[in-house]
Backbone and ligand atoms as CSV (ligand in chain L), in Angstrom:
chain,resi,resn,atom,element,x,y,z
A,1,MET,N,N,-16.473,9.656,14.039
A,1,MET,CA,C,-16.380,10.207,12.672
A,1,MET,C,C,-16.461,9.073,11.657
A,2,PRO,N,N,-17.101,9.356,10.538
A,2,PRO,CA,C,-17.346,8.264,9.595
A,2,PRO,C,C,-16.104,7.848,8.804
A,3,VAL,N,N,-16.000,6.547,8.627
A,3,VAL,CA,C,-15.004,5.987,7.716
A,3,VAL,C,C,-15.510,6.209,6.291
A,4,GLN,N,N,-14.645,6.709,5.433
A,4,GLN,CA,C,-15.042,7.034,4.056
A,4,GLN,C,C,-14.630,5.914,3.102
A,5,PRO,N,N,-15.377,5.755,1.981
A,5,PRO,CA,C,-14.932,4.795,0.960
A,5,PRO,C,C,-13.611,5.264,0.349
A,6,ILE,N,N,-12.710,4.319,0.116
A,6,ILE,CA,C,-11.410,4.659,-0.483
A,6,ILE,C,C,-11.521,4.558,-2.001
A,7,ARG,N,N,-11.119,5.642,-2.673
A,7,ARG,CA,C,-11.170,5.671,-4.137
A,7,ARG,C,C,-10.081,4.753,-4.703
A,8,LEU,N,N,-10.438,4.054,-5.780
A,8,LEU,CA,C,-9.534,3.067,-6.359
A,8,LEU,C,C,-8.930,3.556,-7.669
A,9,PHE,N,N,-7.784,2.957,-8.018
A,9,PHE,CA,C,-7.105,3.213,-9.290
A,9,PHE,C,C,-8.143,3.270,-10.411
A,10,GLY,N,N,-8.045,4.317,-11.238
A,10,GLY,CA,C,-9.032,4.502,-12.299
A,10,GLY,C,C,-9.952,5.674,-11.993
A,11,ASP,N,N,-10.065,6.033,-10.697
A,11,ASP,CA,C,-10.866,7.198,-10.310
A,11,ASP,C,C,-10.066,8.463,-10.651
A,12,PRO,N,N,-10.665,9.371,-11.446
A,12,PRO,CA,C,-9.918,10.560,-11.884
A,12,PRO,C,C,-9.381,11.423,-10.739
A,13,VAL,N,N,-10.009,11.371,-9.560
A,13,VAL,CA,C,-9.534,12.219,-8.453
A,13,VAL,C,C,-8.104,11.857,-8.071
A,14,LEU,N,N,-7.705,10.594,-8.323
A,14,LEU,CA,C,-6.349,10.149,-7.973
A,14,LEU,C,C,-5.309,10.688,-8.955
A,15,ARG,N,N,-5.758,11.225,-10.087
A,15,ARG,CA,C,-4.842,11.777,-11.095
A,15,ARG,C,C,-4.921,13.297,-11.143
A,16,THR,N,N,-5.642,13.893,-10.206
A,16,THR,CA,C,-5.846,15.344,-10.188
A,16,THR,C,C,-4.923,15.983,-9.154
A,17,PRO,N,N,-4.049,16.931,-9.563
A,17,PRO,CA,C,-3.247,17.634,-8.550
A,17,PRO,C,C,-4.162,18.347,-7.560
A,18,ALA,N,N,-3.881,18.168,-6.272
A,18,ALA,CA,C,-4.768,18.701,-5.232
A,18,ALA,C,C,-4.443,20.170,-4.942
A,19,ALA,N,N,-5.441,20.894,-4.499
A,19,ALA,CA,C,-5.298,22.329,-4.207
A,19,ALA,C,C,-4.717,22.526,-2.806
A,20,PRO,N,N,-3.915,23.601,-2.623
A,20,PRO,CA,C,-3.397,23.890,-1.281
A,20,PRO,C,C,-4.537,24.187,-0.302
A,21,VAL,N,N,-4.317,23.811,0.961
A,21,VAL,CA,C,-5.254,24.194,2.022
A,21,VAL,C,C,-5.061,25.683,2.273
A,22,GLU,N,N,-6.147,26.432,2.246
A,22,GLU,CA,C,-6.059,27.872,2.512
A,22,GLU,C,C,-6.795,28.260,3.780
A,23,THR,N,N,-7.798,27.458,4.167
A,23,THR,CA,C,-8.587,27.775,5.351
A,23,THR,C,C,-8.461,26.646,6.351
A,24,PHE,N,N,-7.893,26.956,7.494
A,24,PHE,CA,C,-7.680,25.942,8.534
A,24,PHE,C,C,-8.839,26.020,9.528
A,25,ASP,N,N,-9.971,25.485,9.085
A,25,ASP,CA,C,-11.198,25.643,9.863
A,25,ASP,C,C,-11.714,24.286,10.354
A,26,LYS,N,N,-12.925,24.291,10.869
A,26,LYS,CA,C,-13.555,23.077,11.397
A,26,LYS,C,C,-13.689,22.001,10.324
A,27,GLU,N,N,-13.997,22.427,9.095
A,27,GLU,CA,C,-14.133,21.479,7.988
A,27,GLU,C,C,-12.817,20.728,7.754
A,28,LEU,N,N,-11.703,21.468,7.831
A,28,LEU,CA,C,-10.395,20.839,7.629
A,28,LEU,C,C,-10.121,19.835,8.745
A,29,ARG,N,N,-10.448,20.211,9.966
A,29,ARG,CA,C,-10.200,19.295,11.089
A,29,ARG,C,C,-11.082,18.049,10.977
A,30,LYS,N,N,-12.282,18.188,10.427
A,30,LYS,CA,C,-13.144,17.030,10.176
A,30,LYS,C,C,-12.512,16.139,9.099
A,31,LEU,N,N,-11.924,16.766,8.079
A,31,LEU,CA,C,-11.255,15.995,7.020
A,31,LEU,C,C,-10.089,15.191,7.607
A,32,VAL,N,N,-9.278,15.825,8.457
A,32,VAL,CA,C,-8.143,15.126,9.085
A,32,VAL,C,C,-8.666,13.953,9.916
A,33,GLN,N,N,-9.772,14.160,10.628
A,33,GLN,CA,C,-10.356,13.081,11.440
A,33,GLN,C,C,-10.869,11.941,10.550
A,34,ASP,N,N,-11.546,12.292,9.466
A,34,ASP,CA,C,-12.048,11.269,8.530
A,34,ASP,C,C,-10.889,10.472,7.926
A,35,LEU,N,N,-9.819,11.178,7.541
A,35,LEU,CA,C,-8.645,10.501,6.978
A,35,LEU,C,C,-8.049,9.542,8.003
A,36,THR,N,N,-7.931,10.029,9.249
A,36,THR,CA,C,-7.347,9.204,10.310
A,36,THR,C,C,-8.209,7.966,10.550
A,37,ASP,N,N,-9.512,8.157,10.657
A,37,ASP,CA,C,-10.421,7.029,10.919
A,37,ASP,C,C,-10.398,6.024,9.770
A,38,THR,N,N,-10.403,6.528,8.539
A,38,THR,CA,C,-10.439,5.654,7.364
A,38,THR,C,C,-9.126,4.879,7.244
A,39,MET,N,N,-8.009,5.571,7.513
A,39,MET,CA,C,-6.680,4.933,7.479
A,39,MET,C,C,-6.583,3.826,8.523
A,40,ARG,N,N,-7.074,4.093,9.728
A,40,ARG,CA,C,-6.964,3.093,10.791
A,40,ARG,C,C,-7.883,1.908,10.529
A,41,ASP,N,N,-9.028,2.185,9.901
A,41,ASP,CA,C,-9.990,1.126,9.610
A,41,ASP,C,C,-9.459,0.186,8.525
A,42,ALA,N,N,-8.663,0.734,7.587
A,42,ALA,CA,C,-8.287,-0.047,6.387
A,42,ALA,C,C,-7.608,-1.382,6.699
A,43,PRO,N,N,-6.575,-1.532,7.523
A,43,PRO,CA,C,-5.749,-0.463,8.068
A,43,PRO,C,C,-4.627,-0.125,7.098
A,44,GLY,N,N,-4.118,1.114,7.219
A,44,GLY,CA,C,-3.005,1.545,6.374
A,44,GLY,C,C,-2.033,2.379,7.161
A,45,SER,N,N,-0.863,2.602,6.579
A,45,SER,CA,C,0.170,3.415,7.224
A,45,SER,C,C,0.091,4.873,6.811
A,46,GLY,N,N,-0.752,5.165,5.822
A,46,GLY,CA,C,-0.889,6.546,5.381
A,46,GLY,C,C,-2.109,6.667,4.493
A,47,LEU,N,N,-2.657,7.885,4.409
A,47,LEU,CA,C,-3.802,8.130,3.529
A,47,LEU,C,C,-3.810,9.606,3.153
A,48,ALA,N,N,-4.027,9.864,1.869
A,48,ALA,CA,C,-4.067,11.242,1.378
A,48,ALA,C,C,-5.503,11.612,1.020
A,49,ALA,N,N,-5.840,12.892,1.174
A,49,ALA,CA,C,-7.224,13.340,0.982
A,49,ALA,C,C,-7.820,12.920,-0.377
A,50,PRO,N,N,-7.052,12.976,-1.489
A,50,PRO,CA,C,-7.666,12.535,-2.756
A,50,PRO,C,C,-8.157,11.084,-2.711
A,51,GLN,N,N,-7.558,10.270,-1.845
A,51,GLN,CA,C,-7.987,8.865,-1.749
A,51,GLN,C,C,-9.379,8.720,-1.147
A,52,ILE,N,N,-9.881,9.771,-0.497
A,52,ILE,CA,C,-11.298,9.735,-0.080
A,52,ILE,C,C,-12.093,10.797,-0.856
A,53,GLY,N,N,-11.537,11.195,-2.009
A,53,GLY,CA,C,-12.300,12.027,-2.934
A,53,GLY,C,C,-12.238,13.517,-2.662
A,54,VAL,N,N,-11.293,13.946,-1.809
A,54,VAL,CA,C,-11.165,15.369,-1.487
A,54,VAL,C,C,-9.837,15.872,-2.055
A,55,SER,N,N,-9.913,16.773,-3.019
A,55,SER,CA,C,-8.707,17.210,-3.721
A,55,SER,C,C,-8.048,18.387,-3.004
A,56,LEU,N,N,-7.528,18.092,-1.815
A,56,LEU,CA,C,-6.833,19.082,-0.991
A,56,LEU,C,C,-5.510,18.486,-0.528
A,57,ARG,N,N,-4.506,19.378,-0.297
A,57,ARG,CA,C,-3.157,18.908,0.036
A,57,ARG,C,C,-3.036,18.601,1.533
A,58,VAL,N,N,-3.594,17.451,1.909
A,58,VAL,CA,C,-3.582,16.971,3.291
A,58,VAL,C,C,-3.363,15.468,3.283
A,59,PHE,N,N,-2.523,14.970,4.190
A,59,PHE,CA,C,-2.450,13.517,4.369
A,59,PHE,C,C,-2.229,13.182,5.834
A,60,THR,N,N,-2.483,11.913,6.136
A,60,THR,CA,C,-2.249,11.410,7.495
A,60,THR,C,C,-1.295,10.220,7.408
A,61,TRP,N,N,-0.678,9.891,8.537
A,61,TRP,CA,C,0.118,8.658,8.599
A,61,TRP,C,C,-0.098,7.996,9.956
A,62,TRP,N,N,0.228,6.702,9.965
A,62,TRP,CA,C,0.130,5.881,11.169
A,62,TRP,C,C,1.294,4.899,11.103
A,63,VAL,N,N,2.407,5.313,11.654
A,63,VAL,CA,C,3.661,4.562,11.536
A,63,VAL,C,C,4.238,4.389,12.934
A,64,ASP,N,N,4.613,3.160,13.275
A,64,ASP,CA,C,5.175,2.857,14.599
A,64,ASP,C,C,4.258,3.368,15.713
A,65,ASP,N,N,2.930,3.191,15.513
A,65,ASP,CA,C,1.923,3.590,16.504
A,65,ASP,C,C,1.788,5.100,16.685
A,66,GLU,N,N,2.458,5.870,15.825
A,66,GLU,CA,C,2.341,7.330,15.905
A,66,GLU,C,C,1.408,7.808,14.797
A,67,LEU,N,N,0.392,8.571,15.192
A,67,LEU,CA,C,-0.511,9.184,14.223
A,67,LEU,C,C,-0.020,10.594,13.913
A,68,GLY,N,N,-0.116,10.986,12.670
A,68,GLY,CA,C,0.256,12.353,12.315
A,68,GLY,C,C,-0.514,12.815,11.096
A,69,HIS,N,N,-0.448,14.106,10.856
A,69,HIS,CA,C,-1.049,14.668,9.637
A,69,HIS,C,C,-0.225,15.874,9.207
A,70,LEU,N,N,-0.343,16.224,7.936
A,70,LEU,CA,C,0.399,17.365,7.418
A,70,LEU,C,C,-0.406,17.990,6.281
A,71,CYS,N,N,-0.434,19.317,6.268
A,71,CYS,CA,C,-1.080,20.073,5.190
A,71,CYS,C,C,-0.007,20.807,4.394
A,72,ASN,N,N,-0.218,20.935,3.103
A,72,ASN,CA,C,0.667,21.696,2.205
A,72,ASN,C,C,2.142,21.312,2.375
A,73,PRO,N,N,2.471,20.015,2.281
A,73,PRO,CA,C,3.850,19.578,2.530
A,73,PRO,C,C,4.827,20.019,1.450
A,74,VAL,N,N,6.034,20.348,1.906
A,74,VAL,CA,C,7.174,20.582,1.002
A,74,VAL,C,C,8.292,19.677,1.511
A,75,LEU,N,N,8.841,18.843,0.630
A,75,LEU,CA,C,9.772,17.796,1.068
A,75,LEU,C,C,11.206,18.108,0.695
A,76,ASP,N,N,12.095,17.730,1.612
A,76,ASP,CA,C,13.527,17.746,1.351
A,76,ASP,C,C,13.997,16.290,1.514
A,77,LEU,N,N,14.518,15.700,0.417
A,77,LEU,CA,C,14.819,14.264,0.403
A,77,LEU,C,C,16.307,13.995,0.550
A,78,SER,N,N,16.655,12.909,1.223
A,78,SER,CA,C,18.058,12.501,1.324
A,78,SER,C,C,18.523,11.910,-0.005
A,79,ASP,N,N,19.844,11.952,-0.228
A,79,ASP,CA,C,20.397,11.286,-1.412
A,79,ASP,C,C,20.380,9.775,-1.225
A,80,GLU,N,N,20.496,9.344,0.042
A,80,GLU,CA,C,20.489,7.899,0.322
A,80,GLU,C,C,19.110,7.331,-0.022
A,81,ILE,N,N,19.124,6.158,-0.648
A,81,ILE,CA,C,17.907,5.533,-1.172
A,81,ILE,C,C,17.561,4.301,-0.350
A,82,GLN,N,N,16.268,4.020,-0.194
A,82,GLN,CA,C,15.814,2.735,0.342
A,82,GLN,C,C,15.033,2.036,-0.770
A,83,ASP,N,N,15.054,0.708,-0.730
A,83,ASP,CA,C,14.271,-0.064,-1.694
A,83,ASP,C,C,13.503,-1.109,-0.905
A,84,GLY,N,N,12.231,-1.252,-1.199
A,84,GLY,CA,C,11.447,-2.249,-0.482
A,84,GLY,C,C,10.019,-2.256,-0.980
A,85,GLU,N,N,9.244,-3.206,-0.468
A,85,GLU,CA,C,7.870,-3.369,-0.910
A,85,GLU,C,C,7.023,-2.163,-0.528
A,86,GLU,N,N,6.204,-1.731,-1.470
A,86,GLU,CA,C,5.281,-0.632,-1.210
A,86,GLU,C,C,3.939,-0.993,-1.826
A,87,GLY,N,N,2.883,-0.581,-1.160
A,87,GLY,CA,C,1.544,-0.812,-1.672
A,87,GLY,C,C,0.713,0.437,-1.479
A,88,CYS,N,N,-0.527,0.386,-1.963
A,88,CYS,CA,C,-1.388,1.578,-1.913
A,88,CYS,C,C,-2.817,1.120,-1.650
A,89,LEU,N,N,-3.503,1.786,-0.738
A,89,LEU,CA,C,-4.889,1.425,-0.431
A,89,LEU,C,C,-5.803,1.631,-1.646
A,90,SER,N,N,-5.360,2.447,-2.606
A,90,SER,CA,C,-6.148,2.677,-3.818
A,90,SER,C,C,-5.835,1.656,-4.914
A,91,ILE,N,N,-4.855,0.774,-4.639
A,91,ILE,CA,C,-4.484,-0.301,-5.566
A,91,ILE,C,C,-4.408,-1.578,-4.723
A,92,PRO,N,N,-5.575,-2.079,-4.279
A,92,PRO,CA,C,-5.582,-3.123,-3.245
A,92,PRO,C,C,-4.822,-4.384,-3.638
A,93,ASP,N,N,-4.215,-4.993,-2.650
A,93,ASP,CA,C,-3.647,-6.341,-2.725
A,93,ASP,C,C,-2.373,-6.459,-3.556
A,94,LEU,N,N,-1.876,-5.368,-4.123
A,94,LEU,CA,C,-0.674,-5.449,-4.946
A,94,LEU,C,C,0.439,-4.649,-4.287
A,95,ALA,N,N,1.640,-5.218,-4.266
A,95,ALA,CA,C,2.789,-4.504,-3.702
A,95,ALA,C,C,4.001,-4.797,-4.573
A,96,PHE,N,N,4.824,-3.777,-4.748
A,96,PHE,CA,C,6.011,-3.912,-5.592
A,96,PHE,C,C,7.165,-3.169,-4.941
A,97,ASP,N,N,8.391,-3.669,-5.199
A,97,ASP,CA,C,9.579,-2.979,-4.697
A,97,ASP,C,C,9.662,-1.589,-5.334
A,98,THR,N,N,9.792,-0.590,-4.488
A,98,THR,CA,C,9.774,0.804,-4.935
A,98,THR,C,C,10.918,1.546,-4.257
A,99,LYS,N,N,11.703,2.251,-5.062
A,99,LYS,CA,C,12.830,3.028,-4.505
A,99,LYS,C,C,12.310,4.375,-3.991
A,100,ARG,N,N,12.765,4.721,-2.804
A,100,ARG,CA,C,12.408,6.005,-2.195
A,100,ARG,C,C,13.638,6.558,-1.487
A,101,ALA,N,N,13.632,7.868,-1.215
A,101,ALA,CA,C,14.673,8.443,-0.377
A,101,ALA,C,C,14.575,7.815,1.016
A,102,MET,N,N,15.735,7.590,1.640
A,102,MET,CA,C,15.777,6.967,2.960
A,102,MET,C,C,15.237,7.887,4.044
A,103,ARG,N,N,15.508,9.196,3.883
A,103,ARG,CA,C,15.091,10.162,4.915
A,103,ARG,C,C,14.400,11.352,4.252
A,104,VAL,N,N,13.499,11.940,5.001
A,104,VAL,CA,C,12.803,13.104,4.486
A,104,VAL,C,C,12.609,14.125,5.602
A,105,VAL,N,N,12.739,15.388,5.240
A,105,VAL,CA,C,12.318,16.474,6.128
A,105,VAL,C,C,11.134,17.137,5.428
A,106,ALA,N,N,9.976,17.105,6.077
A,106,ALA,CA,C,8.748,17.648,5.484
A,106,ALA,C,C,8.324,18.887,6.256
A,107,LYS,N,N,8.190,19.989,5.522
A,107,LYS,CA,C,7.677,21.210,6.141
A,107,LYS,C,C,6.240,21.417,5.688
A,108,GLY,N,N,5.419,21.901,6.599
A,108,GLY,CA,C,4.026,22.146,6.246
A,108,GLY,C,C,3.307,22.762,7.424
A,109,PHE,N,N,2.032,22.449,7.523
A,109,PHE,CA,C,1.195,23.041,8.570
A,109,PHE,C,C,0.337,21.962,9.207
A,110,ASN,N,N,0.036,22.140,10.488
A,110,ASN,CA,C,-0.924,21.245,11.128
A,110,ASN,C,C,-2.346,21.755,10.886
A,111,GLU,N,N,-3.331,21.037,11.440
A,111,GLU,CA,C,-4.733,21.365,11.139
A,111,GLU,C,C,-5.162,22.713,11.711
A,112,HIS,N,N,-4.330,23.300,12.566
A,112,HIS,CA,C,-4.638,24.628,13.110
A,112,HIS,C,C,-3.910,25.737,12.347
A,113,GLY,N,N,-3.168,25.356,11.299
A,113,GLY,CA,C,-2.460,26.351,10.496
A,113,GLY,C,C,-1.116,26.746,11.075
A,114,GLU,N,N,-0.640,25.977,12.070
A,114,GLU,CA,C,0.671,26.271,12.666
A,114,GLU,C,C,1.757,25.546,11.862
A,115,PRO,N,N,2.880,26.231,11.584
A,115,PRO,CA,C,3.952,25.582,10.828
A,115,PRO,C,C,4.556,24.414,11.609
A,116,VAL,N,N,4.797,23.304,10.923
A,116,VAL,CA,C,5.420,22.138,11.559
A,116,VAL,C,C,6.486,21.565,10.632
A,117,VAL,N,N,7.475,20.914,11.246
A,117,VAL,CA,C,8.515,20.206,10.500
A,117,VAL,C,C,8.490,18.761,10.982
A,118,VAL,N,N,8.394,17.825,10.048
A,118,VAL,CA,C,8.385,16.401,10.388
A,118,VAL,C,C,9.621,15.771,9.762
A,119,GLU,N,N,10.400,15.061,10.567
A,119,GLU,CA,C,11.556,14.346,10.041
A,119,GLU,C,C,11.288,12.860,10.165
A,120,GLY,N,N,11.537,12.126,9.086
A,120,GLY,CA,C,11.285,10.692,9.128
A,120,GLY,C,C,12.316,9.931,8.331
A,121,SER,N,N,12.482,8.657,8.698
A,121,SER,CA,C,13.325,7.770,7.906
A,121,SER,C,C,12.555,6.470,7.698
A,122,GLU,N,N,13.092,5.628,6.826
A,122,GLU,CA,C,12.519,4.315,6.532
A,122,GLU,C,C,11.029,4.412,6.230
A,123,LEU,N,N,10.164,3.689,7.013
A,123,LEU,CA,C,8.743,3.626,6.631
A,123,LEU,C,C,8.065,4.997,6.694
A,124,LEU,N,N,8.377,5.801,7.702
A,124,LEU,CA,C,7.744,7.132,7.766
A,124,LEU,C,C,8.159,7.972,6.556
A,125,ALA,N,N,9.445,7.901,6.180
A,125,ALA,CA,C,9.908,8.637,4.998
A,125,ALA,C,C,9.204,8.123,3.748
A,126,ARG,N,N,9.050,6.803,3.661
A,126,ARG,CA,C,8.360,6.212,2.504
A,126,ARG,C,C,6.906,6.692,2.462
A,127,ALA,N,N,6.242,6.665,3.611
A,127,ALA,CA,C,4.826,7.075,3.670
A,127,ALA,C,C,4.673,8.545,3.261
A,128,ILE,N,N,5.536,9.402,3.776
A,128,ILE,CA,C,5.426,10.838,3.468
A,128,ILE,C,C,5.641,11.084,1.977
A,129,GLN,N,N,6.587,10.367,1.369
A,129,GLN,CA,C,6.818,10.527,-0.073
A,129,GLN,C,C,5.634,10.000,-0.878
A,130,HIS,N,N,5.116,8.836,-0.468
A,130,HIS,CA,C,3.978,8.222,-1.168
A,130,HIS,C,C,2.749,9.135,-1.101
A,131,GLU,N,N,2.475,9.677,0.091
A,131,GLU,CA,C,1.269,10.516,0.258
A,131,GLU,C,C,1.428,11.859,-0.445
A,132,THR,N,N,2.632,12.423,-0.415
A,132,THR,CA,C,2.849,13.692,-1.131
A,132,THR,C,C,2.665,13.477,-2.635
A,133,ASP,N,N,3.113,12.319,-3.141
A,133,ASP,CA,C,2.857,11.987,-4.552
A,133,ASP,C,C,1.354,12.001,-4.839
A,134,HIS,N,N,0.547,11.427,-3.931
A,134,HIS,CA,C,-0.908,11.423,-4.137
A,134,HIS,C,C,-1.428,12.849,-4.350
A,135,LEU,N,N,-0.858,13.817,-3.636
A,135,LEU,CA,C,-1.331,15.203,-3.750
A,135,LEU,C,C,-0.986,15.800,-5.112
A,136,ASP,N,N,-0.015,15.182,-5.794
A,136,ASP,CA,C,0.369,15.639,-7.130
A,136,ASP,C,C,-0.237,14.757,-8.225
A,137,GLY,N,N,-1.127,13.860,-7.857
A,137,GLY,CA,C,-1.753,12.975,-8.845
A,137,GLY,C,C,-0.841,11.857,-9.313
A,138,ILE,N,N,0.205,11.574,-8.508
A,138,ILE,CA,C,1.180,10.534,-8.862
A,138,ILE,C,C,0.908,9.289,-8.007
A,139,LEU,N,N,0.945,8.113,-8.633
A,139,LEU,CA,C,0.750,6.851,-7.910
A,139,LEU,C,C,2.069,6.078,-7.885
A,140,PHE,N,N,2.217,5.205,-6.880
A,140,PHE,CA,C,3.527,4.561,-6.709
A,140,PHE,C,C,3.922,3.726,-7.925
A,141,VAL,N,N,2.933,3.224,-8.668
A,141,VAL,CA,C,3.279,2.434,-9.859
A,141,VAL,C,C,4.004,3.290,-10.905
A,142,ASP,N,N,3.801,4.621,-10.850
A,142,ASP,CA,C,4.518,5.524,-11.760
A,142,ASP,C,C,6.013,5.556,-11.445
A,143,ARG,N,N,6.382,5.172,-10.224
A,143,ARG,CA,C,7.775,5.247,-9.767
A,143,ARG,C,C,8.555,3.971,-10.065
A,144,LEU,N,N,7.869,2.945,-10.560
A,144,LEU,CA,C,8.533,1.654,-10.787
A,144,LEU,C,C,9.362,1.698,-12.065
A,145,ASP,N,N,10.378,0.829,-12.133
A,145,ASP,CA,C,11.117,0.732,-13.390
A,145,ASP,C,C,10.189,0.132,-14.454
A,146,ALA,N,N,10.546,0.344,-15.723
A,146,ALA,CA,C,9.627,0.061,-16.828
A,146,ALA,C,C,9.080,-1.365,-16.793
A,147,GLU,N,N,9.953,-2.325,-16.498
A,147,GLU,CA,C,9.535,-3.727,-16.540
A,147,GLU,C,C,8.549,-4.046,-15.416
A,148,THR,N,N,8.871,-3.567,-14.198
A,148,THR,CA,C,7.990,-3.818,-13.055
A,148,THR,C,C,6.656,-3.093,-13.244
A,149,ARG,N,N,6.747,-1.900,-13.826
A,149,ARG,CA,C,5.526,-1.123,-14.043
A,149,ARG,C,C,4.585,-1.863,-15.001
A,150,LYS,N,N,5.161,-2.473,-16.028
A,150,LYS,CA,C,4.361,-3.241,-16.981
A,150,LYS,C,C,3.636,-4.387,-16.260
A,151,ALA,N,N,4.377,-5.075,-15.402
A,151,ALA,CA,C,3.783,-6.180,-14.631
A,151,ALA,C,C,2.702,-5.651,-13.694
A,152,ALA,N,N,2.958,-4.480,-13.089
A,152,ALA,CA,C,1.988,-3.888,-12.164
A,152,ALA,C,C,0.697,-3.525,-12.903
A,153,MET,N,N,0.824,-2.920,-14.078
A,153,MET,CA,C,-0.368,-2.509,-14.828
A,153,MET,C,C,-1.185,-3.719,-15.269
A,154,LYS,N,N,-0.483,-4.802,-15.613
A,154,LYS,CA,C,-1.181,-6.029,-16.000
A,154,LYS,C,C,-1.956,-6.575,-14.798
A,155,ALA,N,N,-1.286,-6.585,-13.637
A,155,ALA,CA,C,-1.939,-7.094,-12.420
A,155,ALA,C,C,-3.145,-6.232,-12.047
A,156,ILE,N,N,-3.036,-4.925,-12.249
A,156,ILE,CA,C,-4.163,-4.021,-11.942
A,156,ILE,C,C,-5.335,-4.315,-12.876
A,157,ARG,N,N,-5.040,-4.440,-14.158
A,157,ARG,CA,C,-6.123,-4.701,-15.129
A,157,ARG,C,C,-6.819,-6.021,-14.839
A,158,GLU,N,N,-6.072,-6.968,-14.300
A,158,GLU,CA,C,-6.648,-8.293,-14.026
A,158,GLU,C,C,-7.279,-8.387,-12.641
A,159,ALA,N,N,-7.067,-7.360,-11.803
A,159,ALA,CA,C,-7.594,-7.411,-10.429
A,159,ALA,C,C,-9.119,-7.370,-10.449
A,160,GLU,N,N,-9.744,-8.107,-9.539
A,160,GLU,CA,C,-11.206,-8.186,-9.598
A,160,GLU,C,C,-11.887,-6.873,-9.214
A,161,TRP,N,N,-11.158,-6.012,-8.465
A,161,TRP,CA,C,-11.763,-4.722,-8.114
A,161,TRP,C,C,-11.690,-3.709,-9.240
A,162,PHE,N,N,-10.842,-3.957,-10.243
A,162,PHE,CA,C,-10.590,-2.943,-11.270
A,162,PHE,C,C,-11.848,-2.695,-12.102
A,163,GLY,N,N,-12.262,-1.417,-12.167
A,163,GLY,CA,C,-13.455,-1.059,-12.938
A,163,GLY,C,C,-14.753,-1.278,-12.176
A,164,GLU,N,N,-14.651,-1.785,-10.947
A,164,GLU,CA,C,-15.850,-2.013,-10.124
A,164,GLU,C,C,-16.062,-0.837,-9.194
A,165,GLN,N,N,-17.297,-0.630,-8.813
A,165,GLN,CA,C,-17.591,0.318,-7.741
A,165,GLN,C,C,-17.172,-0.335,-6.426
A,166,PRO,N,N,-16.700,0.475,-5.462
A,166,PRO,CA,C,-16.384,-0.120,-4.161
A,166,PRO,C,C,-17.634,-0.713,-3.532
A,167,PRO,N,N,-17.514,-1.829,-2.847
A,167,PRO,CA,C,-18.692,-2.454,-2.233
A,167,PRO,C,C,-19.313,-1.529,-1.186
A,168,GLU,N,N,-20.602,-1.688,-1.009
A,168,GLU,CA,C,-21.343,-0.849,-0.066
A,168,GLU,C,C,-20.752,-0.972,1.332
A,169,VAL,N,N,-20.529,-2.201,1.750
A,169,VAL,CA,C,-19.929,-2.448,3.057
A,169,VAL,C,C,-18.553,-3.046,2.807
A,170,ARG,N,N,-17.533,-2.353,3.267
A,170,ARG,CA,C,-16.183,-2.845,3.024
A,170,ARG,C,C,-15.806,-3.899,4.056
A,171,VAL,N,N,-15.567,-5.089,3.575
A,171,VAL,CA,C,-14.969,-6.106,4.437
A,171,VAL,C,C,-13.504,-6.128,4.046
A,172,SER,N,N,-12.655,-5.664,4.940
A,172,SER,CA,C,-11.266,-5.464,4.570
A,172,SER,C,C,-10.618,-6.769,4.131
A,173,PRO,N,N,-10.086,-6.806,2.894
A,173,PRO,CA,C,-9.391,-8.005,2.438
A,173,PRO,C,C,-7.937,-8.021,2.895
A,174,HIS,N,N,-7.519,-6.947,3.574
A,174,HIS,CA,C,-6.105,-6.810,3.861
A,174,HIS,C,C,-5.744,-7.450,5.189
A,175,THR,N,N,-4.631,-8.131,5.189
A,175,THR,CA,C,-4.043,-8.500,6.456
A,175,THR,C,C,-3.376,-7.253,7.009
A,176,VAL,N,N,-3.182,-7.213,8.308
A,176,VAL,CA,C,-2.553,-6.039,8.903
A,176,VAL,C,C,-1.101,-6.022,8.463
A,177,SER,N,N,-0.739,-4.964,7.792
A,177,SER,CA,C,0.625,-4.863,7.288
A,177,SER,C,C,1.016,-3.403,7.251
A,178,ALA,N,N,2.279,-3.151,7.428
A,178,ALA,CA,C,2.761,-1.770,7.504
A,178,ALA,C,C,2.796,-1.118,6.131
A,179,ARG,N,N,2.688,-1.889,5.073
A,179,ARG,CA,C,3.073,-1.303,3.799
A,179,ARG,C,C,1.936,-0.653,3.032
A,180,TRP,N,N,0.719,-0.674,3.532
A,180,TRP,CA,C,-0.402,-0.103,2.770
A,180,TRP,C,C,-0.510,1.375,3.028
A,181,LEU,N,N,-0.467,2.165,1.961
A,181,LEU,CA,C,-0.318,3.614,2.087
A,181,LEU,C,C,-1.408,4.340,1.325
L,1,ZN,ZN,ZN,-1.466,5.289,-1.881
């Protein structure tokens, strides 16, 4: 299955709330496969459909060697908070400390339309929250405190990829790291 170009900050699809999955068909399973392949190629710990230009409520994750996907997620978050570095494949090379719930229970559907419940903590919980935000048109920089967000926006504006089309052939600039989502 083909690896898809990853949409970058500034692409309107990343600010568009995604539509619920209504048809769990072959096309959806191809989308899940494309997301999985693109995420593993990047490499990243998670990828949401809008990041490859598809405005549907689907994301994948790759955390602790476990691959997963979820459609139409609804999250239940713990009161306990984690704080740590977070990055985004759509905002290359930049990472900032981001507060997230420590644990999450995510209800949704698998690619066959069967109801599933995913429970995660730490990085998996962070990935699920980050990817669900993507489905609502929210980026992790929106979650930063005002001062850090200002620094993040400055770094984005100064990044060499900002305002550029993605290169025809992606040579991954990323070192293998768990934090790219
Ligand atoms: Zn992201």
